[in-house]
GUMAR-806812 format. One record per residue (C-alpha): residue in three letters; residue number from 1; x, y, z. Coordinates in steps of 0.25 Angstrom, whole numbers, plus 5000, padded with zeros to 4 digits. Layout:
<rs>
   r   k   px   py   pz
 ALA NUM    X    Y    Z
...
</rs>
This chain:
<rs>
   r   k   px   py   pz
 MET   1 4960 4882 5226
 ASN   2 4952 4871 5233
 SER   3 4953 4860 5224
 ASP   4 4941 4855 5227
 TRP   5 4934 4870 5220
 VAL   6 4929 4864 5204
 ILE   7 4919 4871 5196
 PRO   8 4908 4865 5191
 GLY   9 4909 4859 5177
 MET  10 4927 4858 5183
 SER  11 4932 4847 5187
 ARG  12 4943 4846 5195
 SER  13 4953 4842 5183
 SER  14 4950 4855 5178
 SER  15 4962 4865 5178
 PRO  16 4963 4878 5188
 PHE  17 4963 4886 5176
 GLN  18 4951 4879 5171
 ARG  19 4944 4880 5186
 PHE  20 4950 4898 5186
 LEU  21 4944 4899 5172
 ILE  22 4929 4892 5173
 ALA  23 4929 4900 5188
 GLU  24 4934 4916 5182
 SER  25 4924 4915 5170
 ARG  26 4911 4911 5179
 ARG  27 4916 4925 5186
 LEU  28 4916 4930 5176
 MET  29 4903 4928 5168
 ASN  30 4895 4929 5184
 GLN  31 4903 4942 5182
 TYR  32 4896 4946 5168
 ARG  33 4885 4941 5172
 ASP  34 4885 4952 5184
 PHE  35 4889 4965 5173
 PHE  36 4876 4959 5164
 VAL  37 4866 4957 5173
 GLY  38 4868 4971 5177
 TRP  39 4873 4979 5164
 GLY  40 4857 4972 5159
 THR  41 4850 4977 5173
 LEU  42 4855 4990 5172
 SER  43 4847 4989 5156
 LEU  44 4835 4985 5163
 ILE  45 4837 4999 5171
 ASN  46 4842 5007 5160
 ALA  47 4829 5001 5152
 GLY  48 4821 5006 5163
 LEU  49 4826 5019 5164
 ALA  50 4824 5025 5149
 GLN  51 4811 5016 5150
 SER  52 4809 5028 5164
 LYS  53 4813 5039 5154
 ARG  54 4805 5034 5142
 ARG  55 4816 5028 5133
 SER  56 4815 5014 5128
 GLY  57 4818 5004 5141
 PHE  58 4822 4994 5129
 LEU  59 4829 5002 5121
 TRP  60 4838 5008 5131
 TRP  61 4838 4992 5137
 LEU  62 4845 4987 5125
 VAL  63 4855 5001 5126
 SER  64 4858 4999 5142
 LEU  65 4863 4983 5136
 LEU  66 4869 4991 5127
 ILE  67 4879 5002 5135
 GLY  68 4874 4999 5150
 PRO  69 4876 5009 5157
 VAL  70 4876 5020 5148
 ALA  71 4863 5018 5143
 THR  72 4858 5021 5158
 PHE  73 4868 5034 5159
 LEU  74 4859 5037 5145
 ILE  75 4845 5036 5149
 VAL  76 4847 5042 5162
 PHE  77 4851 5056 5156
 LEU  78 4845 5057 5144
 PRO  79 4830 5063 5145
 LYS  80 4816 5058 5146
 SER  81 4812 5055 5133
 THR  82 4800 5063 5129
 SER  83 4794 5055 5117
 ASP  84 4782 5045 5120
 ASN  85 4789 5034 5109
 GLU  86 4801 5027 5116
 ALA  87 4797 5022 5126
</rs>
């Protein structure tokens, strides 16, 4: 490991284990950030799909936040709503 390499906020006297923990936590935060961005994007797509089938976009957006891809499957395979009250 290069001794010139220092994580911002850490001193050179920090142990290699401390530097490893901080680097690993940053890597995990970036990984989870990508997951949540993807999940949120899917929920918005599902809301649009639901509205195209004359269903409540807001309700399906909330459902999609909880069950994600399962909601996509349900929206795609449920028949189009015929009542005027749902949308």
